[in-house]
N, C-alpha and C positions, 0 to 999 in steps of 0.2 A: 792554505786558502784555496778552496775549490770553487770555480765559477762555472755555472751551468744554467741554460735556459729551462731545463726540465728538472723536476725534483725526483731524482733516482739515487737514493742513498743505500749502499749495501747494508744488510741487516747487521753485519759485524761492526759497522761504524756508527750506527744510529745513536748510540749513547755517548759517542766521543765527539760529535759534531754539533756546533751551535749554528742553527739555521737562521739566516738573515735574508728576508725578502727585500729586494731593491725595488722601490716604488718607481713608477713612471715619472717623467719630468714634471715638476711643478710649474706654476706660472712664471716664476723668476727664471728658471732654467730655460723654458721655452722662449721667453723674450730675449735672453742672452744668445740663444742659438740663432734666432732671427737676425739680430743685430750683427752677429759674427758673419753670417752669409751676406748680409746687406753691404758690409764694408768692401766686398769684392766687386760690387757693381755701382753704376752711377745713380740708379734710381733709388728713391726712398719711399717708404710706406708712411702715409699720413698718421700722425700720432693718435688721432681719434679712432682709427681702425684696429689698433692693437688689441683692445679688449675682445672684440669679436673673433679676430684671427687666432688669438691664443686659446679661446674657448673651442674653436673648431679643431685646433691642433691637439687637444687633449686626447690621450689614448695612444699617441704615436711616440716612438722612441726618438732620441736625439738624432740618430742617423737618418731616420725616416723624415724628420722635420727638415734636416739639412737638404735631403733630396728634393723635397717639395719646394722649399724656398729657392733653391738653385733654379728649378724650372720656372718659378714665378719671376724671379729677377732677370733671368736670361731672356725671357720673352718681352720684358719691359711693360707688361700688363699689370698695373698696380691698382686697378679699381677693386672695390670691395667684392663685387660679384665674381670677377675673374679669379681673384685670390681664393675665395671660398670654394669655387668650382674645382680648382686645382687640388685643394686639400681634400675635398670630398672624393675626387678621383683616386687619390692615394688610399683612402679608407675603403673605397669600392674594390680596389685591387686586393686589399688585405682579406676582406670577407669573401671575395670571389673564390679564393683558394679553398674555402670550406665546402662550397657546392650547394649548401642548403639555405644560404642567406643571399638574398638578391638586393642589390642597390637600386633604389627607385629615384630617378632624376626629379629634382624639384622644379617642375614646369608650371605650377599653378600658384595662385595667391588667393587670399580671401575674396578678392573682387571677382574671382571666377566661380564663386559659389552663390547660387541664387537661393534666397530664403535662409533657413536655419540660423536666424538672428541670435538666438540665445547661445547656440554652440559657438558661433563666430565671436560673440562678446566674451565668452569664457576663454577662448584661445587668446584673444587680444590682452585680456587682463593679466595673463600669466606669461606674457612674452618676456618680461624682464625678471622673472623669477627662476627661469631655467638656466642658471649659470653658477659657476663656482663661487662667485661673490655672495649669492643668496645662500648657498650651502654654508659658507663660512660664517655668515651672520645668523644662522639658525632660522632662516625664513622658511615658510612651507613650500618646498620645491614640488612642482607637479609630478605625480607618480604615474598616472595613466587615466585613460577614459575607455569606457565600454560603449560602443555604438551599436544599438540594435534596432531592428525595424524591418520595414518592407524593402524587398530587393529593388535596386535602382533608384533609391531616394537620397543618395549622397554620402553613405557611410564611408566608403573607401576614399572618396574625394576629401572628406574631412580629415582623415589621417594624413593625407598628402599635404594639405594646406597648413596643418599644424606644424609640420616639420619646416615648411617653407617660411611660415611667419616667424618661427623662432630661429631660422637660419642654421639648422643642424641637419645632418644627413639622415635619410630614411632608409631602413632595411626591412624587407618583407621576409618573414620566416615561412619557407615552403614546407608545410606539414606533410604533403604527399611524399617528399623526399625523406623526411624524418621517419615515416612509416615504411619506406621502401625496403629497408634492410641493406641498401647499397653501402651505407657508412657505418654499419654495425647495428646493434640493437637500438630500438627507438629511444629507450631511456638514456643510453650513453650518448646518442647523437644529439638529443635535446639538451643534455648537459653541456656538450661542446658548443652548441649554438648559443646558449646563455653566456658561456665563458667568452666566446668570440665577441658578442655584442658588448659585453662589459669592457673588453679590451679596446674598443674603438669609441667608447663614450666620450663626449655626450652624443647621444643618438636617439632616434625614435625607432622602436621595434614594432612593426605592424604585423599582427596575426589576423589573417582573414578567415572568416567562418570558424571562429574559435570553438564553437560547440561540436563541430565535426572533427577538427584536428586533435583536440585534447580529450575526446571521449567523454563528453558531459551528459550524454543521454542515458536512459535506463538500459539500453541495449549494449552498452559499451563492454568490451572485454576487460579482463583483469589488467592486461598490459596498458590499455588506454586509460584506465582508472589511475594507474601508477603515474602516467604522464600528467594527468590533471592534478594529482597530489603534489608532484614535483613542481608544477607551475605555480600552485598556490604558495608553496614554501618560498620559491624564488622571488615572486613578486613582492613578498613581504620583506625579504632580506637583500634585494638587489641594490646596487649603488644608486645614489640619488640622481645621477645625470643619465639614467636610462629611462626613457619615457615609453610606456606601453600603450599602443592604440589597437584595441581589439574590436572586431566587428562580428556580428551574429545575425543570422537570418531566422533560424528556427529557435526563436527566443524561449519557447515553451520548454526547450531542453535544458535551459540554463538552471543550474542548481542554486540554492540560496547562498552557498558559500562564495560564489563568484559575484553576486549582485550586492552583497552587503557592503556598507561603507568601510573603507580601510583597504580593500583590495584595489579598488579604483577610486580616484577622486570624485568622479561623477559618472552616472549611467544615463546616457541620452537615448531617447527614442526618436528615430527619423520617420515621420509620417508622410503620407502623400501630401504634396504641396498645396497650399491654399491658392486662391485666385491671384492675390498679390504676389505670392512666391512664384507661381507659374509665369507671371508677366516678367519677373526678374530673370528667371531661367531662360525664357525665350529670348530676351534681350541679349543675354550673354552668348548664346549659341548663334544667334543671327550675326553678332559682331564677329565671332570666330569664323563664320562662313563668308566673311567679307561684305555683309549687308549692313544697312543703316536701320536700326530699330525705329527711327523716326518715320521711315517710309513704309512701315508695316502697320496694319490694323491689328494691334495686339489684343484689343477687346474681343474681336472675332475669334482669334486663336485661343484665347483664354477660355471663352465660353465653350468652345468645341472640345476642350481637353480636360473637362471636369473628371477628376479621379485618375489623372495620368501622373506617372512618376517622372523624375528628372531625366532618366535615360530614354524614356519614350518620347519626351518632348525634344530631346536632342536628335533622335532618329527622324522625327517629322521634319525638322529644319534641314537636316542633312539630305533627306530624300528630295525635298523641294529644291535644294541647291543643285543636286544632280540632274533633276529634270530641266532646270533652267540652263545649266551648263551644256546639256545636249543640244539645246536650241541656240547656244551662243548668245545668251542675254543674262541680265541680272535677274536673280530670283526675287519673287514677290510674295505677298500674302497668299495669293491664290495657289502658288506652287505647294506651300506647306499645308494649306487648308485642305487640299485634295487628299493628302495623306492622313489627315486627322479622321477622315471618313473610312479609311481602309485599315488602319492599325487598330487592333483590339487590345486595349490596355490590360495590364495584369490585374487591376482592380475588378475587372469583369470575368476574366478567365479563372481567377483564384479568389472569387468573392468570399466564399465561406472561410478560407484560410486566413484572409486578411481581417475579417471580422473577428476571428478567434484570436489573432495577434493583438488587435486593439483591446479586446476584452481582457486578455491576460495582462497587458502592460499597464492597465489603469492602476495608478497609485504605486507602481513599482519603479518608474523611471521618470526623468525630467524631459519635457518636450524640447527637442532641438530647435524648434521654431520660436517658442516663447516660454514664459514662465508658468503657463497653465499646465495642469496635469494632462498628459496625452490620452488619446483614445476616445474622447468625447467631443465631437465637433458638430 
């Protein structure tokens, strides 16, 4: 009997050895390990929390589970949020060793997203489908979403809140490091990245600006095209509890293979926010800056920001807060309103490009704001 974490069999023994892959701990084994550690401490985990904790522990070995639970019980912090944070820190440490995967803290919720009602509803409806129980029952487990559209309109935020809503860790794949050559060839490094994310599942894999990182445009080199082919194969064959959230800015570069149904569950287009969505976004950022939205003239700000994206609205609020802080007072509508006259939005500086995006996306994607086809407002 030969035990090894790596598959390295001498050629002279290949025909003489029966290969047995030992799977990672299942739900029953994980629960047993939690109870074994719990017996050494005074505190107890509420029975209602076991399902979510076991789901979060998936992908860890029994030794790693023991280390995490010892830290949890020794601190006496047995709330759901604190336990999940400790588990995610363990997974963060595992992927950090790879160098090309970055753990993204779950600091946002759906309440931190203004507008994008259709996208948020899609995330809510699938909250209870992304777990092992759904896999065992043969339910349609979410595979991934492609978020494309205008820069600064909430694509990256949507990837973050999906992971937060489902209470699973989020990892961003740094394609610059994949291509850097520091970790070997891009193809081999991408394969290691996929293997690593599978080992810490359930997880959300966030690929930002996928059209650049995977070489989807017509000017791509042969090596980049190989990455794209490898990605298409992997997303079809990946384990069910790895969810892919990809974003794209230059959507005209996206080939039909990536957009067609089956690769991703849904393709959403994030457009410039409407008036009601701008009001929601302004309320969120005013609260984040310590203000009371009820004390602001939102109608004035909404009218002054026609054609603005979410990131531009955020900067107007932040700039107003800075001005008020310099004078040691609470910031008001006037503080942000002044900056609406000095900031030039992307919809003006890149008007031709944005029009081209809207024309291209018509009929090819679902609006993230509502159920209407995007691009015609």
